[in-house]
KOLTOR-509349 format. One record per residue (C-alpha): residue in three letters; x negated, y, z; residue number from 0. Coordinates in nm, 2 decimals, decimal comma. Example, Ala and Ser with C-alpha at 12.3 -4.5 7.8 and 13.67 -1.06 7.14 Angstrom:
// KOLTOR-509349
REC  aa      x      y      z   i
REC Ala  -1,23  -0,45   0,78   0
REC Ser  -1,37  -0,11   0,71   1
***
This chain:
// KOLTOR-509349
REC  aa      x      y      z   i
REC Unk  -1,49   2,46   0,29   0
REC Unk  -1,56   2,19   0,03   1
REC Unk  -1,92   2,09   0,00   2
REC Unk  -2,02   2,04  -0,37   3
REC Unk  -2,31   1,81  -0,40   4
REC Unk  -2,52   1,67  -0,68   5
REC Unk  -2,46   1,31  -0,80   6
REC Unk  -2,83   1,23  -0,74   7
REC Unk  -2,80   1,33  -0,38   8
REC Unk  -2,51   1,08  -0,34   9
REC Unk  -2,71   0,81  -0,49  10
REC Unk  -3,01   0,89  -0,26  11
REC Unk  -2,78   0,87   0,04  12
REC Unk  -2,64   0,54  -0,09  13
REC Unk  -2,99   0,40  -0,14  14
REC Unk  -3,04   0,43   0,24  15
REC Unk  -2,75   0,24   0,39  16
REC Unk  -2,58   0,40   0,69  17
REC Unk  -2,47   0,17   0,97  18
REC Unk  -2,25   0,43   1,15  19
REC Unk  -1,94   0,61   1,04  20
REC Unk  -1,95   0,99   1,10  21
REC Unk  -1,69   1,23   1,24  22
REC Unk  -1,53   1,29   0,90  23
REC Unk  -1,48   0,91   0,86  24
REC Unk  -1,30   0,89   1,19  25
REC Unk  -1,09   1,20   1,12  26
REC Unk  -0,98   1,04   0,79  27
REC Unk  -0,91   0,71   0,98  28
REC Unk  -0,70   0,90   1,24  29
REC Unk  -0,49   1,09   0,99  30
REC Unk  -0,43   0,77   0,79  31
REC Unk  -0,32   0,60   1,12  32
REC Unk  -0,03   0,85   1,15  33
REC Unk   0,05   0,79   0,78  34
REC Unk   0,12   0,42   0,88  35
REC Unk   0,40   0,54   1,11  36
REC Unk   0,56   0,73   0,82  37
REC Unk   0,52   0,43   0,59  38
REC Unk   0,69   0,20   0,85  39
REC Unk   0,98   0,45   0,87  40
REC Unk   1,03   0,44   0,50  41
REC Unk   0,95   0,08   0,41  42
REC Unk   1,14  -0,08   0,70  43
REC Unk   1,40   0,15   0,86  44
REC Unk   1,50   0,36   0,57  45
REC Unk   1,56   0,05   0,37  46
REC Unk   1,77  -0,10   0,65  47
REC Unk   1,96   0,23   0,65  48
REC Unk   2,03   0,21   0,28  49
REC Unk   2,14  -0,15   0,33  50
REC Unk   2,39  -0,04   0,60  51
REC Unk   2,55   0,24   0,40  52
REC Unk   2,56   0,07   0,06  53
REC Unk   2,81  -0,17  -0,09  54
REC Unk   2,56  -0,31  -0,35  55
REC Unk   2,24  -0,28  -0,13  56
REC Unk   2,03  -0,49  -0,38  57
REC Unk   2,11  -0,24  -0,66  58
REC Unk   2,06   0,07  -0,44  59
REC Unk   1,73  -0,05  -0,29  60
REC Unk   1,61  -0,15  -0,63  61
REC Unk   1,69   0,19  -0,77  62
REC Unk   1,52   0,37  -0,48  63
REC Unk   1,20   0,17  -0,53  64
REC Unk   1,20   0,17  -0,91  65
REC Unk   1,22   0,55  -0,93  66
REC Unk   0,99   0,59  -0,64  67
REC Unk   0,71   0,39  -0,82  68
REC Unk   0,79   0,53  -1,16  69
REC Unk   0,75   0,89  -1,03  70
REC Unk   0,45   0,79  -0,83  71
REC Unk   0,28   0,64  -1,15  72
REC Unk   0,35   0,96  -1,35  73
REC Unk   0,23   1,20  -1,08  74
REC Unk  -0,07   0,98  -1,00  75
REC Unk  -0,21   1,09  -1,34  76
REC Unk  -0,12   1,45  -1,29  77
REC Unk  -0,25   1,47  -0,93  78
REC Unk  -0,57   1,29  -1,01  79
REC Unk  -0,65   1,55  -1,28  80
REC Unk  -0,58   1,83  -1,03  81
REC Unk  -0,78   1,67  -0,74  82
REC Unk  -1,08   1,62  -0,96  83
REC Unk  -1,11   2,00  -1,00  84
REC Unk  -1,03   2,12  -0,66  85
REC Unk  -1,06   2,06  -0,28  86
REC Unk  -0,95   1,71  -0,19  87
REC Unk  -0,86   1,80   0,17  88
REC Unk  -0,62   2,08   0,05  89
REC Unk  -0,44   1,82  -0,17  90
REC Unk  -0,43   1,58   0,12  91
REC Unk  -0,26   1,84   0,34  92
REC Unk  -0,01   1,92   0,07  93
REC Unk   0,07   1,55   0,06  94
REC Unk   0,13   1,54   0,43  95
REC Unk   0,36   1,84   0,41  96
REC Unk   0,56   1,70   0,11  97
REC Unk   0,60   1,37   0,30  98
REC Unk   0,74   1,55   0,60  99
REC Unk   0,98   1,74   0,38 100
REC Unk   1,10   1,41   0,24 101
REC Unk   1,18   1,29   0,59 102
REC Unk   1,37   1,61   0,65 103
REC Unk   1,57   1,56   0,33 104
REC Unk   1,66   1,21   0,45 105
REC Unk   1,78   1,34   0,78 106
REC Unk   2,01   1,60   0,62 107
REC Unk   2,14   1,37   0,35 108
REC Unk   2,27   1,11   0,60 109
REC Unk   2,52   0,88   0,45 110
REC Unk   2,51   1,08   0,12 111
REC Unk   2,18   0,90   0,06 112
REC Unk   2,37   0,60  -0,08 113
REC Unk   2,48   0,81  -0,38 114
REC Unk   2,14   0,99  -0,42 115
REC Unk   1,90   0,70  -0,40 116
REC Unk   1,74   0,78  -0,73 117
REC Unk   1,66   1,14  -0,63 118
REC Unk   1,54   1,01  -0,29 119
REC Unk   1,32   0,76  -0,46 120
REC Unk   1,17   1,03  -0,69 121
REC Unk   1,10   1,26  -0,40 122
REC Unk   0,93   0,99  -0,21 123
REC Unk   0,73   0,89  -0,52 124
REC Unk   0,61   1,25  -0,56 125
REC Unk   0,49   1,27  -0,20 126
REC Unk   0,33   0,92  -0,22 127
REC Unk   0,13   1,01  -0,54 128
REC Unk  -0,01   1,32  -0,37 129
REC Unk  -0,10   1,12  -0,06 130
REC Unk  -0,26   0,81  -0,21 131
REC Unk  -0,45   0,98  -0,48 132
REC Unk  -0,62   1,23  -0,24 133
REC Unk  -0,67   0,97   0,03 134
REC Unk  -0,83   0,70  -0,19 135
REC Unk  -1,06   0,95  -0,37 136
REC Unk  -1,18   1,09  -0,03 137
REC Unk  -1,23   0,75   0,11 138
REC Unk  -1,43   0,63  -0,18 139
REC Unk  -1,64   0,94  -0,17 140
REC Unk  -1,70   0,98   0,20 141
REC Unk  -1,75   0,62   0,31 142
REC Unk  -2,08   0,47   0,20 143
REC Unk  -2,07   0,12   0,05 144
REC Unk  -2,28   0,00   0,34 145
REC Unk  -2,00   0,11   0,58 146
REC Unk  -1,70   0,00   0,37 147
REC Unk  -1,65  -0,33   0,54 148
REC Unk  -1,65  -0,17   0,88 149
REC Unk  -1,42   0,11   0,77 150
REC Unk  -1,18  -0,13   0,60 151
REC Unk  -1,17  -0,35   0,91 152
REC Unk  -1,10  -0,05   1,14 153
REC Unk  -0,83   0,07   0,91 154
REC Unk  -0,65  -0,26   0,90 155
REC Unk  -0,68  -0,30   1,28 156
REC Unk  -0,54   0,05   1,32 157
REC Unk  -0,26  -0,04   1,08 158
REC Unk  -0,17  -0,36   1,27 159
REC Unk  -0,19  -0,18   1,61 160
REC Unk   0,06   0,08   1,48 161
REC Unk   0,27  -0,20   1,34 162
REC Unk   0,27  -0,38   1,67 163
REC Unk   0,41  -0,08   1,87 164
REC Unk   0,59   0,16   1,63 165
REC Unk   0,85  -0,08   1,47 166
REC Unk   0,97  -0,19   1,81 167
REC Unk   1,00   0,17   1,94 168
REC Unk   1,16   0,31   1,63 169
REC Unk   1,40   0,01   1,61 170
REC Unk   1,51   0,07   1,97 171
REC Unk   1,55   0,44   1,91 172
REC Unk   1,76   0,39   1,60 173
REC Unk   1,98   0,13   1,76 174
REC Unk   2,03   0,33   2,09 175
REC Unk   2,04   0,68   1,96 176
REC Unk   2,03   0,77   1,59 177
REC Unk   1,83   0,75   1,27 178
REC Unk   1,78   1,12   1,30 179
REC Unk   1,60   1,10   1,63 180
REC Unk   1,33   0,88   1,49 181
REC Unk   1,29   1,11   1,19 182
REC Unk   1,22   1,40   1,42 183
REC Unk   0,94   1,20   1,59 184
REC Unk   0,79   1,14   1,24 185
REC Unk   0,79   1,51   1,17 186
REC Unk   0,59   1,58   1,49 187
REC Unk   0,34   1,32   1,38 188
REC Unk   0,30   1,48   1,04 189
REC Unk   0,21   1,81   1,22 190
REC Unk  -0,06   1,63   1,41 191
REC Unk  -0,19   1,48   1,09 192
REC Unk  -0,23   1,83   0,94 193
REC Unk  -0,42   1,95   1,25 194
REC Unk  -0,66   1,65   1,24 195
REC Unk  -0,72   1,69   0,87 196
REC Unk  -0,92   2,01   0,94 197
REC Unk  -1,20   1,79   1,07 198
REC Unk  -1,24   1,62   0,73 199
REC Unk  -1,52   1,76   0,52 200
REC Unk  -1,46   1,67   0,15 201
REC Unk  -1,72   1,66  -0,12 202
REC Unk  -1,72   1,59  -0,49 203
REC Unk  -1,97   1,56  -0,78 204
REC Unk  -2,08   1,89  -0,93 205
REC Unk  -1,89   2,00  -1,24 206
REC Unk  -1,67   1,70  -1,23 207
REC Unk  -1,38   1,69  -1,48 208
REC Unk  -1,10   1,45  -1,54 209
REC Unk  -1,15   1,26  -1,87 210
REC Unk  -0,99   0,92  -1,90 211
REC Unk  -1,12   0,87  -2,25 212
REC Unk  -1,48   0,91  -2,14 213
REC Unk  -1,41   0,68  -1,84 214
REC Unk  -1,28   0,40  -2,06 215
REC Unk  -1,58   0,45  -2,30 216
REC Unk  -1,81   0,38  -2,00 217
REC Unk  -1,59   0,09  -1,89 218
REC Unk  -1,65  -0,07  -2,23 219
REC Unk  -2,01   0,03  -2,26 220
REC Unk  -2,14  -0,31  -2,16 221
REC Unk  -2,00  -0,67  -2,15 222
REC Unk  -2,07  -0,67  -1,77 223
REC Unk  -1,86  -0,36  -1,72 224
REC Unk  -1,58  -0,48  -1,94 225
REC Unk  -1,56  -0,81  -1,75 226
REC Unk  -1,57  -0,65  -1,41 227
REC Unk  -1,31  -0,38  -1,48 228
REC Unk  -1,08  -0,62  -1,66 229
REC Unk  -1,05  -0,85  -1,36 230
REC Unk  -1,03  -0,55  -1,13 231
REC Unk  -0,73  -0,40  -1,32 232
REC Unk  -0,56  -0,75  -1,35 233
REC Unk  -0,59  -0,79  -0,98 234
REC Unk  -0,44  -0,44  -0,92 235
REC Unk  -0,14  -0,53  -1,14 236
REC Unk  -0,08  -0,85  -0,94 237
REC Unk  -0,15  -0,69  -0,60 238
REC Unk   0,10  -0,42  -0,69 239
REC Unk   0,37  -0,68  -0,74 240
REC Unk   0,33  -0,80  -0,38 241
REC Unk   0,51  -0,48  -0,28 242
REC Unk   0,84  -0,65  -0,39 243
REC Unk   0,84  -0,88  -0,09 244
REC Unk   0,87  -0,62   0,19 245
REC Unk   1,21  -0,47   0,11 246
REC Unk   1,37  -0,81   0,03 247
REC Unk   1,24  -0,94   0,36 248
REC Unk   1,39  -0,64   0,53 249
REC Unk   1,73  -0,71   0,38 250
REC Unk   1,73  -1,08   0,47 251
REC Unk   1,62  -1,00   0,83 252
REC Unk   1,90  -0,75   0,86 253
REC Unk   2,15  -0,99   0,71 254
REC Unk   2,04  -1,25   0,97 255
REC Unk   1,95  -1,06   1,29 256
REC Unk   2,19  -0,76   1,24 257
REC Unk   1,97  -0,52   1,44 258
REC Unk   1,70  -0,26   1,38 259
REC Unk   1,54  -0,36   1,71 260
REC Unk   1,51  -0,72   1,60 261
REC Unk   1,36  -0,60   1,27 262
REC Unk   1,11  -0,39   1,46 263
REC Unk   1,03  -0,67   1,71 264
REC Unk   0,97  -0,92   1,43 265
REC Unk   0,74  -0,68   1,24 266
REC Unk   0,55  -0,58   1,56 267
REC Unk   0,48  -0,92   1,71 268
REC Unk   0,34  -1,07   1,39 269
REC Unk   0,13  -0,76   1,32 270
REC Unk  -0,06  -0,84   1,63 271
REC Unk  -0,11  -1,20   1,52 272
REC Unk  -0,24  -1,09   1,18 273
REC Unk  -0,54  -0,93   1,34 274
REC Unk  -0,67  -1,29   1,38 275
REC Unk  -0,64  -1,32   1,00 276
REC Unk  -0,84  -1,00   0,96 277
REC Unk  -1,13  -1,14   1,17 278
REC Unk  -1,13  -1,46   0,96 279
REC Unk  -1,14  -1,24   0,64 280
REC Unk  -1,43  -1,04   0,77 281
REC Unk  -1,63  -1,34   0,86 282
REC Unk  -1,56  -1,51   0,52 283
REC Unk  -1,66  -1,19   0,33 284
REC Unk  -2,02  -1,24   0,45 285
REC Unk  -2,04  -1,60   0,32 286
REC Unk  -1,84  -1,54   0,00 287
REC Unk  -1,62  -1,85   0,09 288
REC Unk  -1,28  -1,69   0,08 289
REC Unk  -1,14  -1,92  -0,19 290
REC Unk  -1,00  -2,19   0,04 291
REC Unk  -0,81  -1,92   0,23 292
REC Unk  -0,67  -1,78  -0,10 293
REC Unk  -0,54  -2,13  -0,18 294
REC Unk  -0,39  -2,18   0,17 295
REC Unk  -0,22  -1,84   0,15 296
REC Unk  -0,07  -1,91  -0,19 297
REC Unk   0,07  -2,25  -0,09 298
REC Unk   0,19  -2,14   0,26 299
REC Unk   0,37  -1,83   0,12 300
REC Unk   0,55  -2,03  -0,14 301
REC Unk   0,65  -2,31   0,10 302
REC Unk   0,77  -2,06   0,36 303
REC Unk   0,98  -1,88   0,10 304
REC Unk   1,15  -2,20  -0,01 305
REC Unk   1,23  -2,28   0,35 306
REC Unk   1,40  -1,93   0,40 307
REC Unk   1,59  -1,96   0,07 308
REC Unk   1,72  -2,31   0,14 309
REC Unk   1,78  -2,26   0,51 310
REC Unk   1,82  -1,89   0,60 311
REC Unk   1,82  -1,87   0,98 312
REC Unk   1,63  -1,70   1,26 313
REC Unk   1,37  -1,98   1,29 314
REC Unk   1,29  -1,99   0,92 315
REC Unk   1,26  -1,61   0,91 316
REC Unk   1,02  -1,61   1,20 317
REC Unk   0,81  -1,88   1,03 318
REC Unk   0,81  -1,68   0,70 319
REC Unk   0,72  -1,35   0,86 320
REC Unk   0,43  -1,51   1,05 321
REC Unk   0,29  -1,65   0,72 322
REC Unk   0,37  -1,34   0,51 323
REC Unk   0,21  -1,08   0,74 324
REC Unk  -0,10  -1,30   0,80 325
REC Unk  -0,15  -1,35   0,43 326
REC Unk  -0,08  -0,99   0,33 327
REC Unk  -0,34  -0,89   0,58 328
REC Unk  -0,60  -1,11   0,41 329
REC Unk  -0,52  -0,99   0,07 330
REC Unk  -0,51  -0,62   0,17 331
REC Unk  -0,85  -0,65   0,33 332
REC Unk  -1,02  -0,79   0,02 333
REC Unk  -0,83  -0,56  -0,23 334
REC Unk  -0,93  -0,25  -0,03 335
REC Unk  -1,29  -0,37   0,00 336
REC Unk  -1,33  -0,48  -0,36 337
REC Unk  -1,18  -0,18  -0,53 338
REC Unk  -1,39   0,07  -0,33 339
REC Unk  -1,74  -0,08  -0,38 340
REC Unk  -1,76  -0,08  -0,76 341
REC Unk  -1,83   0,28  -0,88 342
REC Unk  -2,13   0,37  -0,67 343
REC Unk  -2,30   0,04  -0,75 344
REC Unk  -2,24   0,09  -1,12 345
REC Unk  -2,37   0,45  -1,12 346
REC Unk  -2,03   0,58  -1,22 347
REC Unk  -1,96   0,80  -0,91 348
REC Unk  -1,86   1,10  -1,12 349
REC Unk  -1,56   0,89  -1,26 350
REC Unk  -1,41   0,85  -0,91 351
REC Unk  -1,09   1,04  -0,98 352
REC Unk  -1,03   0,86  -1,31 353
REC Unk  -1,10   0,52  -1,16 354
REC Unk  -0,87   0,57  -0,85 355
REC Unk  -0,61   0,74  -1,06 356
REC Unk  -0,61   0,45  -1,31 357
REC Unk  -0,57   0,20  -1,03 358
REC Unk  -0,27   0,38  -0,89 359
REC Unk  -0,11   0,40  -1,23 360
REC Unk  -0,15   0,02  -1,28 361
REC Unk  -0,02  -0,05  -0,93 362
REC Unk   0,29   0,17  -0,98 363
REC Unk   0,36   0,03  -1,33 364
REC Unk   0,37  -0,33  -1,20 365
REC Unk   0,59  -0,22  -0,91 366
REC Unk   0,83  -0,03  -1,14 367
REC Unk   0,88  -0,34  -1,36 368
REC Unk   0,93  -0,56  -1,05 369
REC Unk   1,20  -0,33  -0,90 370
REC Unk   1,36  -0,29  -1,24 371
REC Unk   1,41  -0,66  -1,22 372
REC Unk   1,56  -0,62  -0,87 373
REC Unk   1,81  -0,37  -1,02 374
REC Unk   1,91  -0,63  -1,28 375
REC Unk   1,95  -0,88  -1,00 376
REC Unk   2,18  -0,65  -0,81 377
REC Unk   2,40  -0,59  -1,11 378
REC Unk   2,43  -0,96  -1,19 379
REC Unk   2,48  -1,06  -0,83 380
REC Unk   2,75  -0,80  -0,76 381
REC Unk   2,96  -0,95  -1,04 382
REC Unk   3,00  -1,26  -0,83 383
REC Unk   3,09  -1,08  -0,51 384
REC Unk   2,91  -1,06  -0,17 385
REC Unk   2,80  -1,42  -0,18 386
REC Unk   2,67  -1,38  -0,53 387
REC Unk   2,47  -1,08  -0,42 388
REC Unk   2,29  -1,29  -0,15 389
REC Unk   2,22  -1,57  -0,40 390
REC Unk   2,07  -1,33  -0,65 391
REC Unk   1,86  -1,17  -0,38 392
REC Unk   1,72  -1,51  -0,29 393
REC Unk   1,64  -1,59  -0,65 394
REC Unk   1,45  -1,26  -0,68 395
REC Unk   1,27  -1,34  -0,36 396
REC Unk   1,14  -1,67  -0,50 397
REC Unk   1,03  -1,51  -0,83 398
REC Unk   0,84  -1,24  -0,63 399
REC Unk   0,67  -1,49  -0,41 400
REC Unk   0,54  -1,69  -0,70 401
REC Unk   0,32  -1,40  -0,77 402
REC Unk   0,10  -1,51  -0,48 403
REC Unk  -0,02  -1,81  -0,69 404
REC Unk  -0,14  -1,57  -0,96 405
REC Unk  -0,30  -1,32  -0,72 406
REC Unk  -0,49  -1,61  -0,56 407
REC Unk  -0,65  -1,69  -0,89 408
REC Unk  -0,72  -1,32  -0,96 409
REC Unk  -0,89  -1,26  -0,63 410
REC Unk  -1,10  -1,57  -0,67 411
REC Unk  -1,22  -1,45  -1,01 412
REC Unk  -1,27  -1,09  -0,89 413
REC Unk  -1,50  -1,21  -0,61 414
REC Unk  -1,71  -1,42  -0,84 415
REC Unk  -1,76  -1,13  -1,08 416
REC Unk  -1,86  -0,90  -0,80 417
REC Unk  -2,12  -1,15  -0,68 418
REC Unk  -2,24  -1,23  -1,03 419
REC Unk  -2,31  -0,86  -1,11 420
REC Unk  -2,45  -0,80  -0,76 421
REC Unk  -2,18  -0,55  -0,66 422
REC Unk  -2,14  -0,73  -0,33 423
REC Unk  -2,44  -0,90  -0,19 424
***
């Protein structure tokens, strides 16, 4: 049963910081942990599967992701409107079911997937829009700002723990048995997700309604608001483009190691190492001195990319994955923290669906453009044969990694604005 509460009550609760997460918070954390398993299956092993069954793997993977994020962007608007008027948890359960149905569709499609990557991408984008819109709204609503650092830290630790175990296990199952076997395991986990979701108690502002026009009027109501939301949306756009790295990395690892188990092992081991980066990020968030790490991440990522491009081998890929996973952990922590502390501090809680929906639209727009570029890369590369495809992939890889320089500048600016306007203290 959804608890409808007055906005003033929320602000009263926020005025008295909570130091402990409640049972609803942990239920949300648990269901999201299972979601990481599904995400690993899609972002890592489904991509390796498309790579194996495709002649032009760059084109097909680009098509899958381009239509995935295009569909996700469109439905993020539609779903956000719906969620703002109804029970968030019900929408969340619908998302889990739709994602499970997507996995079933992949299992039954088998090798036909190579000729249906556009449809597969659209189905996945539809399920992702449902999931992330409902999850992000509930998270922003149910987790007090005073607990956001703790929740974000636990969420990333959970993510990295899953990434340490699951890729290795799934990779072994896929290599030893079949792609279908791992998909069945994913479906069982989706069932568990739905059961645990019944322990989540949602809430929303009374008489809330989705109105983007009014939201943007409030965004532009003061110079402070305009500055803050402008850098927030720019950071979202650049952060969305970092998604381009994962599938390209997967392809290069498969080209070099030739094994799903090796792919899983590489992902798993460095996910454990990245927890160290998380602890550094959490400590620096207290002192507001993250800028040096931003610079180090940008430089290290670009150097590691050039090493892989100029000398693609197992050692260079190990170095790159170590740096990439560590840096992405750092950026994910700050992005998740920064985006979720703004509304309540600015007394804009009733705009939560509009705000989170807008962020998703911006993220998916930048990702769609990025993967459209990957499609173009695949078309051009294929005209030069197999070797040309590899070269074009590496060129795309370098372009995608250069984004880390821009996102470093954006995060630095974002943090300064949050401190300036006392959003984070």
